[in-house]
Backbone bond lengths (Angstrom), bond angles and torsions (degrees), N, CA, C in turn:
res aa  C-N    CA-C-N  psi(-1)  N-CA   C-N-CA  omega(-1)  CA-C   N-CA-C  phi
1 X - - - 1.478 - - 1.546 113.12 -
2 X 1.234 124.85 131.54 1.480 124.55 176.87 1.565 104.40 -73.49
3 X 1.312 113.92 123.91 1.514 123.57 -168.43 1.579 107.35 -73.79
4 X 1.466 117.02 -19.12 1.409 117.08 178.97 1.514 114.33 -79.02
5 X 1.256 112.49 -16.79 1.638 120.94 174.36 1.510 107.25 -67.94
6 X 1.346 115.41 113.96 1.444 117.80 -178.80 1.597 111.85 -84.87
7 X 1.374 117.18 125.98 1.407 117.75 177.76 1.566 115.55 -45.86
8 X 1.275 122.58 136.24 1.324 125.17 -174.87 1.567 110.24 -60.81
9 X 1.241 124.30 -40.90 1.419 127.87 -172.35 1.657 101.72 -67.81
10 X 1.318 120.67 -28.90 1.424 119.42 -177.16 1.585 105.82 -71.23
11 X 1.315 117.37 -45.38 1.468 121.97 -179.52 1.579 107.56 -54.27
12 X 1.371 113.47 -46.37 1.456 119.26 -169.48 1.503 106.03 -68.47
13 X 1.452 118.59 -38.27 1.448 122.62 -179.80 1.570 106.46 -61.81
14 X 1.289 114.82 -53.70 1.428 121.24 179.81 1.482 122.57 -53.51
15 X 1.345 112.19 -31.98 1.469 115.90 177.25 1.510 121.46 -66.21
16 X 1.265 108.60 -22.91 1.510 117.13 -174.63 1.611 106.67 -105.67
17 X 1.334 124.09 19.86 1.321 119.70 178.34 1.507 113.89 -151.65
18 X 1.318 121.64 146.83 1.392 120.03 174.40 1.582 107.67 -99.92
19 X 1.291 120.84 169.52 1.460 121.06 -176.44 1.511 107.33 -66.21
20 X 1.343 117.60 -35.86 1.607 118.20 176.73 1.514 106.60 -54.21
21 X 1.266 120.08 -49.73 1.507 117.92 -177.67 1.407 116.63 -66.03
22 X 1.404 111.70 -47.32 1.414 117.01 -169.38 1.610 112.50 -81.00
23 X 1.230 118.91 -20.88 1.464 120.44 -167.78 1.601 107.47 -124.75
24 X 1.364 113.70 -67.94 1.536 119.22 -176.65 1.407 110.28 -52.37
25 X 1.393 121.31 -45.98 1.483 120.24 -173.10 1.529 113.21 -93.33
26 X 1.413 118.14 6.21 1.383 118.43 176.81 1.574 112.13 -58.87
27 X 1.272 117.55 116.61 1.451 114.61 -170.87 1.580 108.74 -130.00
28 X 1.295 111.65 148.66 1.407 119.70 178.59 1.607 110.70 -123.48
29 X 1.228 121.52 144.01 1.454 132.88 -178.46 1.475 107.31 -78.04
30 X 1.291 123.65 115.32 1.451 131.34 -173.18 1.559 112.76 -115.69
31 X 1.293 121.88 137.47 1.364 122.29 173.81 1.538 111.18 -89.35
32 X 1.291 116.42 95.51 1.379 121.59 -168.77 1.600 109.33 -75.29
33 X 1.263 119.44 -27.42 1.481 121.53 172.33 1.458 112.41 -59.14
34 X 1.239 117.48 -38.77 1.652 119.06 177.95 1.556 108.42 -62.64
35 X 1.271 113.76 -47.95 1.581 115.51 -174.46 1.392 108.31 -73.78
36 X 1.334 127.54 -36.59 1.481 128.15 -167.42 1.476 109.78 -90.04
37 X 1.210 122.06 -6.59 1.507 124.94 174.41 1.604 114.58 -109.09
38 X 1.266 112.30 6.09 1.503 113.45 170.21 1.425 102.46 -72.99
39 X 1.452 115.08 138.39 1.466 115.84 -177.84 1.541 113.11 -67.74
40 X 1.182 116.55 -32.70 1.543 115.69 178.97 1.479 118.82 -81.13
41 X 1.397 117.44 -20.33 1.442 117.60 -179.57 1.526 110.99 -104.51
42 X 1.289 117.58 11.53 1.563 121.59 -179.28 1.618 107.29 -55.51
43 X 1.423 118.67 -37.25 1.278 116.06 -176.28 1.578 117.79 -91.73
44 X 1.411 111.40 7.88 1.478 123.39 168.64 1.426 113.51 -124.70
45 X 1.303 117.99 66.86 1.338 120.68 -172.55 1.489 114.57 -74.48
46 X 1.442 108.01 152.37 1.432 118.04 -176.07 1.570 102.26 -96.71
47 X 1.308 124.22 136.33 1.302 124.63 171.33 1.604 117.92 -116.99
48 X 1.220 112.16 155.57 1.567 113.97 -177.80 1.510 107.51 -140.04
49 X 1.346 114.23 -170.55 1.490 121.81 -179.93 1.544 104.44 -135.74
50 X 1.414 107.60 142.13 1.457 120.87 179.65 1.513 110.82 -88.06
51 X 1.277 114.08 171.53 1.566 113.38 -176.97 1.526 111.35 -67.45
52 X 1.294 119.66 -18.37 1.395 122.34 173.02 1.565 119.25 -87.56
53 X 1.257 113.29 5.74 1.423 123.84 177.22 1.540 113.80 89.98
54 X 1.404 123.35 -10.10 1.342 120.93 -177.16 1.548 113.49 -74.22
55 X 1.315 115.39 155.82 1.447 117.04 -174.83 1.529 107.22 -91.27
56 X 1.355 115.99 144.89 1.510 123.90 -172.09 1.522 115.26 -136.76
57 X 1.188 119.61 145.62 1.422 128.16 -175.95 1.589 109.47 -121.96
58 X 1.213 115.72 -8.68 1.440 122.57 179.32 1.545 115.38 -131.06
59 X 1.320 114.18 159.63 1.514 119.27 -176.44 1.471 109.07 71.96
60 X 1.425 116.29 -148.43 1.454 117.40 -179.12 1.542 104.94 -117.32
61 X 1.257 113.27 150.49 1.484 123.35 -174.43 1.410 113.96 -157.27
62 X 1.360 114.44 162.36 1.637 116.88 175.83 1.568 114.09 -83.74
63 X 1.113 113.28 136.58 1.615 119.75 170.03 1.470 104.28 -114.18
64 X 1.299 116.00 126.45 1.423 123.46 179.25 1.541 110.99 -100.17
65 X 1.253 119.61 164.42 1.499 117.20 171.80 1.545 102.79 -73.83
66 X 1.303 127.65 -35.09 1.413 123.09 178.10 1.532 111.80 -58.49
67 X 1.346 117.76 -34.51 1.389 119.71 174.38 1.669 115.05 -59.73
68 X 1.289 107.34 -44.37 1.564 113.25 178.02 1.476 108.77 -66.89
69 X 1.378 120.62 -35.13 1.420 116.98 -179.05 1.391 111.18 -68.83
70 X 1.368 121.85 -36.22 1.516 126.85 176.96 1.536 107.39 -61.88
71 X 1.344 115.60 -40.67 1.424 116.97 178.91 1.524 118.60 -71.40
72 X 1.337 117.45 -21.51 1.450 126.10 177.85 1.577 106.49 -82.00
73 X 1.270 112.52 -31.67 1.568 118.45 -172.28 1.494 108.78 -79.39
74 X 1.285 117.32 61.12 1.392 124.69 -178.15 1.563 107.86 -137.65
75 X 1.320 125.30 158.34 1.382 127.92 -177.69 1.607 107.14 -57.45
76 X 1.475 104.73 151.46 1.480 110.63 -177.50 1.443 114.90 -59.41
77 X 1.385 119.36 -27.22 1.396 125.20 -174.00 1.680 112.98 -63.50
78 X 1.380 111.69 -22.33 1.354 118.48 -175.92 1.409 114.01 -63.23
79 X 1.414 118.43 148.18 1.530 121.25 -176.62 1.471 107.17 -53.92
80 X 1.345 121.98 131.09 1.425 128.41 -177.66 1.498 112.31 -82.93
81 X 1.396 117.34 -16.50 1.392 117.89 -169.87 1.528 116.33 -75.08
82 X 1.362 120.38 -27.46 1.532 125.66 -179.59 1.569 106.49 -60.06
83 X 1.442 117.18 -42.96 1.434 114.95 179.70 1.478 114.73 -70.18
84 X 1.269 114.70 -25.57 1.514 119.04 179.59 1.541 105.28 -62.85
85 X 1.435 117.60 -61.49 1.354 126.21 -168.56 1.602 107.61 -65.81
86 X 1.406 118.40 -32.88 1.470 118.66 -176.59 1.667 105.59 -72.39
87 X 1.241 114.01 -35.71 1.450 115.74 175.29 1.450 114.95 -65.44
88 X 1.330 117.42 -41.23 1.322 121.23 178.16 1.648 114.88 -73.35
89 X 1.215 113.18 -34.26 1.518 121.50 166.92 1.520 113.41 -61.42
90 X 1.328 117.37 -41.62 1.410 118.46 174.69 1.504 114.96 -72.63
91 X 1.297 113.97 -26.04 1.535 118.09 173.46 1.474 119.09 -76.33
92 X 1.329 112.43 -20.94 1.469 117.84 -173.16 1.573 110.20 -112.17
93 X 1.419 119.43 -19.82 1.392 122.73 173.33 1.627 109.42 65.12
94 X 1.278 116.34 -124.34 1.509 122.40 176.37 1.485 120.30 -92.59
95 X 1.383 109.91 7.23 1.552 118.08 -178.25 1.527 100.46 -110.24
96 X 1.333 113.52 143.35 1.441 122.28 -173.01 1.596 115.69 -131.48
97 X 1.386 110.19 22.70 1.373 114.60 179.10 1.561 111.00 -61.21
98 X 1.357 111.05 126.49 1.540 119.76 175.91 1.530 108.02 75.17
99 X 1.255 125.47 -3.46 1.428 122.21 -176.67 1.560 109.46 -69.34
100 X 1.273 122.72 -31.78 1.458 118.59 -179.80 1.504 106.31 -75.77
101 X 1.283 124.24 -27.21 1.519 119.32 174.04 1.388 109.99 -77.98
102 X 1.329 127.37 -24.71 1.459 124.75 174.41 1.527 106.40 -72.69
103 X 1.286 119.59 -41.08 1.543 121.64 171.27 1.369 115.45 -54.12
104 X 1.362 118.08 -45.17 1.491 120.44 -175.50 1.568 107.13 -72.72
105 X 1.295 120.80 -34.41 1.471 121.12 177.41 1.443 113.28 -64.26
106 X 1.314 122.54 -23.22 1.552 126.66 178.80 1.443 108.01 -87.20
107 X 1.261 117.35 -46.54 1.554 118.56 -167.18 1.497 106.07 -88.45
108 X 1.263 126.90 0.74 1.499 122.12 174.79 1.469 107.40 -72.42
109 X 1.333 120.18 -28.39 1.365 118.61 169.92 1.588 112.60 -146.40
110 X 1.339 111.67 83.22 1.520 124.02 -168.37 1.466 116.79 -56.98
111 X 1.352 116.28 -47.96 1.455 125.70 176.86 1.624 109.60 -53.63
112 X 1.354 113.19 -52.50 1.435 118.60 -174.78 1.709 107.74 -67.67
113 X 1.300 113.72 -31.56 1.502 118.88 -175.98 1.639 103.26 -71.35
114 X 1.215 116.61 -43.11 1.441 121.26 179.58 1.479 112.07 -57.92
115 X 1.358 116.58 -51.37 1.385 123.32 -179.58 1.597 111.35 -62.80
116 X 1.310 114.95 -40.36 1.507 119.96 174.03 1.470 110.62 -56.79
117 X 1.337 117.63 -52.73 1.462 123.70 -173.63 1.621 108.03 -62.94
118 X 1.254 114.52 -52.77 1.410 115.15 -178.61 1.567 111.09 -55.08
119 X 1.310 122.05 -40.63 1.353 121.02 177.04 1.557 112.69 -71.80
120 X 1.341 117.32 -26.71 1.569 118.99 175.92 1.449 104.47 -63.50
121 X 1.456 117.57 -49.14 1.374 122.10 -165.31 1.599 103.66 -63.73
122 X 1.228 126.67 -35.36 1.368 136.67 -176.85 1.689 105.95 -69.83
123 X 1.349 109.52 -53.86 1.516 112.04 177.86 1.443 120.01 -64.39
124 X 1.334 114.01 -26.39 1.491 125.53 178.32 1.583 107.91 -61.35
125 X 1.380 117.42 -34.15 1.494 121.20 -177.04 1.537 106.03 -77.27
126 X 1.312 124.81 -11.73 1.470 121.96 -170.32 1.536 108.38 -90.57
127 X 1.463 115.58 -48.97 1.284 121.90 -171.35 1.422 111.78 -165.92
128 X 1.411 128.38 156.04 1.391 122.93 175.01 1.567 108.31 -66.71
129 X 1.240 123.33 -39.20 1.467 121.59 172.58 1.411 121.53 -55.98
130 X 1.339 120.27 -43.42 1.388 128.59 175.30 1.556 106.42 -61.44
131 X 1.279 111.11 -56.07 1.647 114.11 175.15 1.450 111.21 -46.02
132 X 1.247 114.44 -58.59 1.520 119.68 -171.99 1.541 112.39 -53.68
133 X 1.385 107.81 -52.42 1.585 112.06 -175.64 1.550 111.71 -66.29
134 X 1.332 112.62 -21.57 1.599 110.97 -179.77 1.419 111.17 -71.01
135 X 1.360 118.74 -16.98 1.526 124.30 -176.29 1.497 107.93 -104.22
136 X 1.318 122.18 8.76 1.345 124.31 172.67 1.573 117.32 -103.85
137 X 1.271 117.06 146.05 1.504 120.12 171.82 1.555 116.36 -90.60
138 X 1.272 112.24 -157.19 1.493 115.07 176.82 1.641 111.98 -71.30
139 X 1.373 107.65 132.93 1.576 113.99 176.03 1.480 103.82 77.53
140 X 1.239 118.89 -129.74 1.473 128.86 -177.89 1.436 113.47 -99.88
141 X 1.369 120.81 10.12 1.472 120.30 -173.48 1.533 109.56 -89.31
142 X 1.337 115.35 168.39 1.418 121.52 176.24 1.444 111.55 -95.98
143 X 1.326 116.95 156.30 1.550 123.13 179.26 1.472 106.27 -62.18
144 X 1.360 121.07 -37.28 1.416 120.41 -179.81 1.604 108.79 -123.84
145 X 1.304 119.98 128.69 1.450 120.49 -177.70 1.575 110.67 -59.48
146 X 1.281 110.54 145.11 1.579 117.49 178.01 1.535 107.68 64.85
147 X 1.290 122.44 15.18 1.484 118.55 170.09 1.503 106.74 -129.93
148 X 1.409 113.18 86.96 1.393 126.69 -176.66 1.473 113.66 -86.72
149 X 1.400 116.99 -172.61 1.479 112.69 -179.64 1.491 119.03 -60.35
150 X 1.327 118.59 -31.18 1.452 119.63 -177.69 1.492 110.96 -60.26
151 X 1.337 114.34 -27.35 1.559 121.61 176.53 1.505 117.22 -99.00
152 X 1.345 114.36 -37.87 1.278 110.03 -176.49 1.502 115.91 -80.76
153 X 1.306 114.82 -14.29 1.568 118.31 173.54 1.444 111.03 -70.68
154 X 1.377 118.31 -25.19 1.343 127.34 174.71 1.544 107.41 -62.69
155 X 1.281 117.26 -46.98 1.414 126.58 -174.94 1.565 107.39 -62.97
156 X 1.387 113.83 -47.74 1.454 123.27 -176.54 1.580 110.46 -63.77
157 X 1.282 111.21 -35.61 1.622 116.97 -178.64 1.544 108.01 -71.60
158 X 1.384 115.47 -46.34 1.480 118.36 -175.08 1.522 113.33 -67.07
159 X 1.390 115.83 -26.65 1.436 124.04 179.52 1.508 110.97 -63.34
160 X 1.386 116.23 -19.02 1.511 118.26 176.24 1.477 113.95 -76.94
161 X 1.413 118.57 -4.24 1.369 122.25 -175.15 1.432 121.58 53.41
162 X 1.238 116.87 27.04 1.491 124.70 175.76 1.478 116.88 81.23
163 X 1.369 112.08 11.08 1.495 117.58 170.00 1.452 110.87 -68.67
164 X 1.493 115.79 126.57 1.378 120.53 -178.38 1.597 113.74 -68.69
165 X 1.243 119.68 -7.09 1.409 129.56 -173.64 1.597 100.72 -96.57
166 X 1.257 121.60 -11.36 1.465 118.91 -175.66 1.500 106.86 -63.60
167 X 1.433 123.76 142.82 1.460 115.70 -176.46 1.381 116.80 -94.37
168 X 1.395 121.17 -13.16 1.404 117.37 177.90 1.626 115.37 -92.98
169 X 1.327 109.47 156.10 1.438 115.67 -167.44 1.723 98.89 -140.64
170 X 1.375 107.34 164.16 1.544 114.72 173.59 1.479 106.87 -83.19
171 X 1.271 110.39 127.26 1.530 118.44 169.52 1.502 110.79 -131.43
172 X 1.354 109.80 102.00 1.491 113.33 174.77 1.614 111.96 -117.84
173 X 1.204 123.11 -166.13 1.418 124.63 -170.70 1.460 112.28 -62.25
174 X 1.425 115.47 -35.10 1.378 118.89 -176.70 1.468 115.53 -77.07
175 X 1.330 115.78 -30.78 1.391 123.15 166.80 1.575 115.28 -61.60
176 X 1.370 110.48 -48.06 1.340 113.99 -173.63 1.667 109.24 -71.33
177 X 1.345 119.50 -26.53 1.429 122.63 176.85 1.604 106.24 -66.52
178 X 1.217 115.23 -44.25 1.521 115.92 -179.31 1.540 110.14 -66.96
179 X 1.394 117.23 -36.16 1.449 111.88 175.88 1.566 113.29 -71.89
180 X 1.293 116.74 -33.81 1.491 117.84 176.18 1.600 108.45 -56.39
181 X 1.320 113.05 -54.00 1.386 117.44 -175.77 1.594 114.71 -58.90
182 X 1.338 113.39 -36.74 1.510 119.18 -177.33 1.523 109.78 -77.86
183 X 1.400 117.61 -37.22 1.433 118.45 -173.55 1.538 110.87 -78.62
184 X 1.394 122.02 -21.50 1.398 125.80 -178.41 1.477 116.41 99.84
185 X 1.285 116.99 163.47 1.450 119.91 -169.18 1.532 112.10 -77.47
186 X 1.467 117.95 -18.04 1.438 117.72 174.58 1.462 114.38 -80.04
187 X 1.283 122.84 -14.46 1.355 127.40 178.45 1.492 113.89 -87.80
188 X 1.349 117.40 105.63 1.409 124.11 -168.12 1.563 116.63 -87.07
189 X 1.389 112.59 -1.45 1.505 116.85 -171.94 1.449 110.51 -61.17
190 X 1.319 125.02 -32.84 1.377 123.57 -168.90 1.544 114.63 -105.91
191 X 1.403 115.09 14.69 1.441 112.50 -172.53 1.512 116.55 -73.44
192 X 1.250 116.51 -2.18 1.493 119.78 178.64 1.479 108.01 -76.73
193 X 1.347 111.89 155.60 1.504 116.37 170.06 1.453 110.79 -111.45
194 X 1.364 111.45 -86.10 1.555 121.09 -170.26 1.610 101.30 -95.95
195 X 1.414 114.68 143.07 1.438 115.17 166.25 1.574 108.52 77.41
196 X 1.246 124.47 21.55 1.428 126.36 -171.78 1.553 108.33 -70.15
197 X 1.375 113.28 152.08 1.572 119.06 176.55 1.421 115.77 -71.87
198 X 1.313 114.87 179.61 1.474 124.91 -171.93 1.526 107.85 -74.22
199 X 1.316 119.65 -29.81 1.427 127.55 174.82 1.480 116.34 -62.25
200 X 1.371 117.67 -31.18 1.410 124.35 176.42 1.561 107.08 -74.82
201 X 1.272 116.76 -42.53 1.441 120.61 -173.94 1.590 102.87 -69.79
202 X 1.234 124.10 -44.28 1.515 123.19 179.42 1.400 108.47 -63.01
203 X 1.333 129.69 -35.88 1.311 132.69 179.71 1.603 108.33 -64.46
204 X 1.388 111.80 -53.22 1.375 119.92 -171.80 1.576 110.94 -62.37
205 X 1.267 114.27 -43.32 1.474 121.83 -178.87 1.497 107.58 -68.76
206 X 1.246 115.99 -42.87 1.604 119.30 -179.11 1.630 109.65 -66.51
207 X 1.262 113.95 -35.97 1.563 112.17 178.25 1.423 110.93 -71.33
208 X 1.448 120.05 -42.76 1.527 117.30 -178.47 1.568 108.17 -69.99
209 X 1.402 117.39 -21.84 1.538 110.71 175.58 1.399 114.76 -78.89
210 X 1.443 116.54 -25.28 1.531 120.55 173.85 1.430 107.80 -67.06
211 X 1.276 120.49 -46.70 1.403 126.68 178.58 1.548 113.29 -53.86
212 X 1.190 109.88 -50.08 1.521 119.16 -178.75 1.592 106.59 -62.18
213 X 1.251 122.03 -38.92 1.404 121.98 179.00 1.516 110.23 -71.15
214 X 1.253 119.05 -43.02 1.495 122.42 177.64 1.478 110.77 -66.17
215 X 1.350 114.67 -42.65 1.628 113.38 172.47 1.417 116.68 -59.67
216 X 1.410 115.94 -32.86 1.481 118.69 -178.53 1.540 106.42 -59.78
217 X 1.360 120.94 -44.06 1.378 127.27 -170.74 1.556 102.40 -68.27
218 X 1.296 116.96 -46.95 1.478 120.03 -170.75 1.548 114.69 -68.74
219 X 1.353 110.58 -31.97 1.437 117.75 -175.78 1.494 111.24 -93.02
220 X 1.225 116.86 -26.13 1.568 123.89 -175.23 1.600 110.06 81.67
221 X 1.139 121.69 21.71 1.399 126.71 169.93 1.513 118.44 -137.58
222 X 1.314 115.60 155.54 1.514 117.31 178.20 1.569 106.55 -63.73
223 X 1.427 114.61 127.01 1.443 119.08 170.97 1.466 109.01 -112.41
224 X 1.177 123.30 127.07 1.470 125.35 -178.14 1.559 107.77 -86.18
225 X 1.277 113.78 149.21 1.615 118.80 177.82 1.549 111.09 -59.96
226 X 1.312 115.23 -30.00 1.481 112.58 176.74 1.415 118.88 -76.33
227 X 1.364 118.13 -9.58 1.420 121.25 166.90 1.575 112.49 -76.47
228 X 1.313 114.55 -31.97 1.339 119.62 169.14 1.471 116.24 -65.45
229 X 1.264 119.00 -47.95 1.541 127.13 170.16 1.508 109.13 -52.12
230 X 1.261 123.67 -44.41 1.443 124.06 -176.08 1.553 109.73 -68.96
231 X 1.376 112.72 -39.97 1.476 113.48 172.22 1.551 113.51 -59.45
232 X 1.367 112.72 -45.89 1.507 116.37 -175.36 1.564 106.73 -56.33
233 X 1.361 118.46 -42.28 1.315 123.00 -176.87 1.541 112.97 -64.39
234 X 1.212 116.41 -45.53 1.474 124.87 178.06 1.513 109.02 -68.17
235 X 1.264 122.68 -38.97 1.459 120.52 -173.70 1.537 109.76 -71.32
236 X 1.243 120.17 -14.05 1.453 121.94 172.11 1.482 116.32 -85.47
237 X 1.210 118.86 0.70 1.510 125.07 -178.80 1.463 112.36 110.08
238 X 1.191 116.31 126.95 1.589 125.03 177.20 1.533 113.24 -133.93
């Protein structure tokens, strides 16, 4: 398959949406009480928005991609932990499987975790490869246990504060499934599911960026790569 040929369903999906609708306002319902009553995360509260637009730290509320972009759009000296937990909360919604283990892996050495995350946020702005490797440990391990590529690519993506030039995107199993189906059975780049290597991430981000460029020409408007990622997620069932 010629990777520059944009899947027809993607074009159809993009025609009916702006980036504001598809990406910025993409929201997830989050159980704030669960996050903000954990003893170790009490100083790193997750916030959300109620239907009336007010900000909440209790109960259940919506967390938008745009909210995380705003959180990331702060000086580098700001505590890096809130963006991490907000991204994980957004990624898990009202389900919390493995979240306590993720929390434990970070707080067992908080100074090291903060240093690692600050570095990851900087590396994510350089390239997908740099960002990905900054969140990996020795060999094929992850920097933080139970925080593999499906989740740490969310953190790398949100670190870009919504800039369309930011090179990192979210690549989870649903995105990979769509890319596999679109690329064809002879294309083996996206055969991985969980715990995939950096080469898979680079291929996935590269293909979605190519499709965004081609879609921009076809639609006569700038299409950001994260719009393609959003479609890839939705196309696998939502």
